[in-house]
Legacy VTK file of the C-alpha trace (Angstrom):
# vtk DataFile Version 3.0
C-alpha trace
ASCII
DATASET POLYDATA
POINTS 436 float
8.493 43.091 68.183
5.988 41.985 70.729
5.312 45.568 71.816
4.835 46.609 68.143
2.277 43.918 67.665
0.360 45.365 70.614
0.381 48.915 69.290
-2.754 50.578 67.844
-1.564 51.520 64.326
-5.026 52.116 62.853
-4.709 55.897 62.734
-1.507 55.521 60.524
-3.275 53.286 57.953
-4.649 55.418 55.157
-7.048 54.616 52.292
-4.198 53.444 50.070
-2.857 50.801 52.554
-6.487 49.648 53.232
-6.969 49.174 49.505
-3.702 47.165 49.385
-4.934 44.790 52.059
-8.314 44.553 50.430
-6.607 43.496 47.117
-4.634 40.862 49.126
-7.728 39.468 50.637
-9.720 39.426 47.258
-6.845 37.923 45.316
-6.202 35.196 47.874
-9.968 34.442 47.953
-9.805 33.966 44.169
-6.827 31.628 44.570
-8.552 29.585 47.175
-11.578 29.160 44.817
-9.241 28.109 41.977
-7.594 25.351 44.034
-10.683 23.787 45.530
-10.712 20.769 43.266
-7.050 20.120 43.117
-5.810 16.716 44.299
-3.680 18.132 47.104
-6.713 20.011 48.478
-8.990 16.938 48.333
-6.452 14.681 50.030
-5.696 17.260 52.670
-9.386 17.649 53.381
-9.728 13.882 53.906
-6.900 14.020 56.326
-8.112 16.890 58.224
-11.578 15.095 58.597
-9.670 12.415 60.433
-7.745 14.724 62.667
-10.231 17.499 63.517
-13.463 15.548 63.174
-15.589 17.203 65.864
-14.619 20.982 65.635
-16.735 23.202 63.302
-15.444 26.729 64.093
-14.617 28.115 60.719
-15.606 27.857 57.096
-13.874 25.758 54.454
-13.226 27.109 51.017
-16.046 29.757 51.354
-18.686 27.101 51.674
-21.153 26.141 54.332
-18.776 23.372 55.496
-17.027 24.137 58.679
-13.998 22.892 60.643
-11.632 23.921 63.435
-9.738 27.364 63.057
-6.476 25.561 62.489
-7.887 23.125 59.935
-9.760 25.728 57.977
-6.805 28.012 57.812
-4.595 25.121 56.689
-6.871 23.811 54.038
-7.784 27.420 52.647
-3.968 28.133 52.452
-3.250 24.954 50.649
-6.054 25.612 48.244
-4.920 29.082 47.753
-1.278 28.007 46.897
-2.164 24.885 44.937
-2.091 26.582 41.553
0.651 29.110 42.226
-1.573 31.955 41.373
-1.321 33.847 44.782
0.320 37.202 45.305
4.107 37.570 45.867
6.233 39.902 48.046
9.101 39.644 50.542
10.685 36.697 48.629
7.538 34.582 49.131
3.794 34.516 49.155
2.591 36.530 52.137
-1.136 36.777 51.598
-1.763 32.969 51.125
-0.587 32.414 54.701
-1.803 35.624 56.442
-5.272 35.886 54.818
-6.426 32.217 55.539
-5.325 32.402 59.148
-7.071 35.748 59.689
-10.225 34.725 57.952
-10.435 31.583 59.975
-10.007 33.536 63.257
-12.588 36.142 61.923
-15.135 33.275 61.303
-14.544 32.026 64.849
-14.518 35.322 66.734
-16.312 37.845 64.512
-13.258 40.061 64.160
-13.511 42.483 61.258
-12.726 46.052 59.977
-9.663 47.800 61.068
-8.638 44.975 63.388
-8.237 42.689 60.411
-6.389 45.216 58.395
-4.025 46.137 61.263
-3.346 42.379 61.911
-2.473 41.783 58.289
-0.044 44.805 58.210
1.584 43.689 61.428
2.167 40.105 60.228
3.552 41.552 57.042
5.812 43.866 59.079
7.334 40.935 61.058
7.814 38.811 57.886
9.602 41.874 56.258
11.678 42.564 59.241
13.097 38.999 59.585
13.805 38.826 55.890
15.727 42.075 55.947
17.943 40.689 58.708
19.121 37.673 56.697
22.402 38.106 54.713
21.611 35.766 51.693
18.489 34.688 49.924
16.695 31.869 51.738
15.969 30.019 48.462
19.727 29.567 47.776
20.105 27.648 51.082
16.972 25.434 50.370
14.493 27.331 52.569
11.100 28.285 51.304
10.430 31.813 52.743
6.583 31.265 52.535
6.878 28.401 54.941
9.593 29.759 57.307
8.824 33.459 57.520
5.048 32.879 56.910
4.825 30.888 60.109
6.397 33.890 62.000
4.208 36.453 60.138
0.967 34.639 60.656
1.748 34.098 64.359
2.297 37.907 64.791
-0.994 38.642 62.879
-2.971 36.313 65.063
-1.389 37.785 68.131
-2.517 41.265 66.926
-5.947 40.177 66.105
-6.385 38.353 69.531
-4.805 41.242 71.345
-2.498 39.050 73.232
-0.292 40.623 75.991
3.306 41.318 74.871
4.790 38.511 76.990
2.373 36.028 75.479
3.192 37.295 72.033
6.923 36.827 72.736
6.323 33.197 73.745
4.084 32.689 70.677
6.722 33.952 68.295
9.322 31.768 70.045
7.171 28.662 69.743
6.528 29.515 66.108
10.302 29.868 65.432
10.815 26.177 66.370
8.040 25.185 63.978
9.048 27.293 60.936
10.162 25.014 58.074
9.743 24.189 54.354
12.147 23.148 51.621
12.697 24.367 48.147
13.464 20.854 47.182
9.725 20.173 47.351
8.975 22.770 44.647
6.932 21.077 41.870
5.260 18.659 44.116
1.988 18.612 46.337
4.185 19.426 49.326
4.899 22.988 48.158
1.199 24.064 48.753
1.381 22.199 52.020
3.977 24.682 53.072
1.503 27.548 53.112
-1.036 25.321 54.921
1.393 24.307 57.614
2.645 27.783 58.132
-0.951 28.982 58.932
-1.681 25.857 61.122
1.632 26.100 62.965
1.080 29.760 63.622
-2.348 29.146 65.108
-1.028 26.313 67.227
1.928 28.495 68.485
-0.518 31.222 69.635
-2.964 28.781 71.163
-0.057 27.133 73.216
1.266 30.556 74.399
-2.114 31.434 75.552
-2.312 28.293 77.529
0.898 29.226 79.290
3.567 27.412 77.151
6.868 29.239 77.244
9.593 29.730 74.748
13.203 31.312 74.986
13.161 35.070 74.786
16.145 34.881 72.273
14.517 32.225 70.005
14.626 34.641 67.100
17.693 36.841 67.536
19.947 34.797 70.008
23.220 33.292 68.902
21.433 29.928 68.428
18.101 31.334 67.367
16.079 31.434 64.115
18.065 34.098 62.331
21.333 32.446 62.967
19.989 29.040 61.962
18.674 30.489 58.585
22.081 32.166 57.786
25.255 30.702 56.417
28.759 31.980 57.034
27.763 35.611 57.056
25.989 36.577 60.235
22.406 37.899 60.253
21.668 41.328 61.682
20.690 40.713 65.304
21.405 44.238 66.499
19.075 46.714 64.658
15.950 47.560 66.725
12.788 46.287 65.370
10.675 48.999 63.522
13.619 51.334 63.964
12.441 53.804 61.212
8.822 53.701 62.190
7.877 53.078 58.551
5.472 50.244 57.715
7.083 47.757 55.373
3.833 47.453 53.315
4.238 51.091 52.397
7.505 50.433 50.823
7.012 46.891 49.326
3.417 46.044 48.437
2.249 42.509 47.318
2.289 41.942 43.655
-0.644 40.148 42.018
0.233 37.230 39.676
-1.143 37.017 36.181
0.142 33.524 35.457
-0.331 30.366 37.583
3.317 29.407 37.605
6.378 30.398 39.756
6.719 34.178 39.843
10.451 33.823 38.882
9.237 33.401 35.300
6.676 36.182 35.002
8.972 38.857 33.650
10.248 36.393 31.052
6.742 35.292 30.094
5.819 38.978 29.622
8.861 39.349 27.417
8.062 36.297 25.273
4.386 37.299 24.751
5.567 40.828 23.918
8.028 39.595 21.265
5.419 37.106 19.853
2.758 39.722 19.458
5.093 42.457 17.993
6.654 40.217 15.440
3.857 37.677 14.737
6.160 34.809 15.843
5.191 31.140 15.196
6.877 28.259 16.987
8.289 27.111 13.586
10.144 30.450 13.299
12.285 29.976 16.464
15.637 28.488 16.782
16.433 29.394 20.368
15.119 31.342 23.343
17.482 32.732 25.845
15.950 33.738 29.159
18.162 35.936 31.348
17.327 35.672 34.983
19.043 35.789 38.493
21.194 32.897 39.895
18.569 32.374 42.709
15.616 32.162 40.290
17.544 29.927 37.821
18.159 27.545 40.773
14.535 27.478 41.801
13.407 26.756 38.260
14.885 23.269 38.128
12.766 21.368 35.756
14.092 21.329 32.200
11.708 18.510 31.148
8.710 18.657 33.455
6.996 15.275 33.892
3.576 16.786 34.773
1.735 20.056 35.503
3.146 20.369 39.028
6.720 20.366 37.697
5.694 22.637 34.757
5.055 25.420 37.309
8.809 25.536 37.904
9.999 25.007 34.312
11.387 27.849 32.302
11.262 25.724 29.128
7.625 25.005 29.667
6.707 28.748 30.403
8.505 30.097 27.353
7.220 27.312 25.058
3.576 27.916 26.255
3.770 31.640 25.984
5.177 31.449 22.437
2.862 28.709 21.230
-0.416 30.127 22.733
0.355 33.817 23.532
-0.690 33.098 27.129
-0.024 30.985 30.226
-3.293 30.243 31.929
-4.803 27.681 34.251
-6.037 25.640 31.305
-2.554 25.254 30.027
-1.287 23.455 33.210
-2.320 20.161 31.891
-0.925 16.890 30.364
-2.452 17.827 27.069
-0.371 21.097 26.977
2.843 19.232 27.898
2.245 16.776 25.053
1.302 19.471 22.467
3.731 19.209 19.560
4.620 22.953 19.453
5.302 23.010 23.224
7.350 19.762 23.056
9.258 21.070 20.085
10.076 24.424 21.688
11.151 23.225 25.200
14.537 21.943 24.172
15.240 25.333 22.567
14.988 27.236 25.797
18.107 28.115 27.817
18.521 30.055 31.021
21.349 32.588 31.294
22.260 33.718 34.797
22.625 37.359 35.812
24.581 38.522 38.845
22.758 41.734 39.510
20.239 42.161 42.307
16.891 43.877 42.655
16.666 46.009 45.822
12.947 45.440 45.980
12.879 41.659 45.078
16.342 40.487 46.255
15.911 36.985 44.672
15.491 38.779 41.246
18.106 40.314 39.012
17.674 44.070 38.621
16.109 43.384 35.259
15.480 40.119 33.319
15.707 39.819 29.528
14.489 37.523 26.695
16.407 37.018 23.455
14.762 34.967 20.767
16.952 33.782 17.842
15.019 32.899 14.687
16.026 30.293 12.155
17.133 32.944 9.824
19.533 34.007 12.602
17.621 37.292 13.403
17.851 37.978 17.112
14.851 39.639 18.747
15.563 41.325 22.114
12.969 42.275 24.653
15.282 44.727 26.249
15.461 44.975 30.043
12.297 43.868 31.854
12.167 45.690 35.272
8.883 44.356 36.559
6.203 41.855 35.565
2.782 43.115 34.766
0.819 42.939 38.025
3.826 43.856 40.161
3.194 46.579 42.751
5.029 48.922 40.364
2.802 47.903 37.511
-0.469 47.098 39.252
-3.481 45.567 37.811
-6.628 47.821 37.788
-9.401 47.036 40.157
-11.552 45.679 37.445
-8.702 43.354 36.395
-8.460 42.054 40.071
-12.076 41.398 40.112
-11.954 39.627 36.720
-9.089 37.449 38.056
-11.246 36.508 41.098
-14.240 35.642 38.977
-12.072 33.677 36.575
-10.879 31.412 39.437
-14.317 29.869 39.775
-16.810 28.172 37.398
-18.864 30.726 35.300
-21.957 29.213 36.801
-20.826 30.368 40.237
-20.548 34.069 39.213
-23.343 35.251 41.534
-21.803 33.501 44.522
-18.343 34.861 43.768
-19.644 38.402 43.409
-21.463 37.968 46.761
-18.131 36.728 48.297
-16.389 39.733 46.929
-18.962 42.091 48.477
-18.722 40.165 51.813
-14.941 40.614 51.875
-15.226 44.340 51.089
-17.588 44.687 53.902
-15.446 42.599 56.251
-12.469 44.919 55.868
-14.441 48.046 55.891
-15.237 50.271 58.773
-18.931 49.396 58.910
-20.032 47.457 62.067
LINES 1 437
436 0 1 2 3 4 5 6 7 8 9 10 11 12 13 14 15 16 17 18 19 20 21 22 23 24 25 26 27 28 29 30 31 32 33 34 35 36 37 38 39 40 41 42 43 44 45 46 47 48 49 50 51 52 53 54 55 56 57 58 59 60 61 62 63 64 65 66 67 68 69 70 71 72 73 74 75 76 77 78 79 80 81 82 83 84 85 86 87 88 89 90 91 92 93 94 95 96 97 98 99 100 101 102 103 104 105 106 107 108 109 110 111 112 113 114 115 116 117 118 119 120 121 122 123 124 125 126 127 128 129 130 131 132 133 134 135 136 137 138 139 140 141 142 143 144 145 146 147 148 149 150 151 152 153 154 155 156 157 158 159 160 161 162 163 164 165 166 167 168 169 170 171 172 173 174 175 176 177 178 179 180 181 182 183 184 185 186 187 188 189 190 191 192 193 194 195 196 197 198 199 200 201 202 203 204 205 206 207 208 209 210 211 212 213 214 215 216 217 218 219 220 221 222 223 224 225 226 227 228 229 230 231 232 233 234 235 236 237 238 239 240 241 242 243 244 245 246 247 248 249 250 251 252 253 254 255 256 257 258 259 260 261 262 263 264 265 266 267 268 269 270 271 272 273 274 275 276 277 278 279 280 281 282 283 284 285 286 287 288 289 290 291 292 293 294 295 296 297 298 299 300 301 302 303 304 305 306 307 308 309 310 311 312 313 314 315 316 317 318 319 320 321 322 323 324 325 326 327 328 329 330 331 332 333 334 335 336 337 338 339 340 341 342 343 344 345 346 347 348 349 350 351 352 353 354 355 356 357 358 359 360 361 362 363 364 365 366 367 368 369 370 371 372 373 374 375 376 377 378 379 380 381 382 383 384 385 386 387 388 389 390 391 392 393 394 395 396 397 398 399 400 401 402 403 404 405 406 407 408 409 410 411 412 413 414 415 416 417 418 419 420 421 422 423 424 425 426 427 428 429 430 431 432 433 434 435
């Protein structure tokens, strides 16, 4: 793994993969903008001011305010994950950890172009490899993959960008393995976005410590008492298959998917299904007797809030998502509010929503069923069936067009900031390009 991180892979990265990484950076930038004023972002900013008061190496929230590399990466990651609008792949949210860490490092060192693209892809590769070796979904055991695998991926990406020697990289990954943590139990609270921030910060700390000479065990990842074993249950992890055995980049096989809705991705297929049935049949809340959402066992467990007490819990509530989609025909940032939760139509629909568990598994998204499904029973006993829903709109198999990506980024900021956001988009395009 350490030797791979040191490889020059630029020649094998074509225009399609560069575009994939660009979308990841642009989408994450929009998500960071969208979360700037969230309570968790403001509170963390105050805490970071106390902890890192005198270091001003990297920009915060794309503003002129600066902080240490670790603090900037942490705050930007938290802001990017605060509204659950960031991209998804590999059972988690890869870009909201990788991009803030790499942007903070870029601000500090001036790194740009192919070096940034390669570093992102290498971090993504490490994340994918570790996930592939685990026998069961991390969510089922209570681990948040974004926090656990994100720490490892970001450490790998930073080692690649800093061009650390393989032995230093191995120690950095071992240190990161002892710091990788985050619990699904905290979904629906301010601590969930902190997972992304901690992953970025812990990764930077692990690399910094390794560069200072701190050591770690060489079997901290794949040893009998290493990270992979600790994350597994009765079934053992794959500790034997060589890393990068096939020579194929993971991002070529599984690309990040862009989210349309600011709620847990486990509900996106179902939301698409509800909106589709609403639009095709002209449904109104008063018409509906029952909504059955068919999802995987893993996703049903993650979506634990039947009666969300506030907007944070609503992001992990299938009753809220279905009710909002049916009542308004959309689920947007403006709907994550106390007003929407108290809306009579939403309140009336939520008790009518039921989740039905499916035992199939998607080979691309293992925490998902192969297909989801929505069935809406009307009060006249007519049953409307979405049919099988293979992917949500915005998934890598159903990607948003470039103009839709740009529209999403612009929509994450106040309309009065349009000129500044367009300038940011241009800056990120230049940062990832080949121009000096």
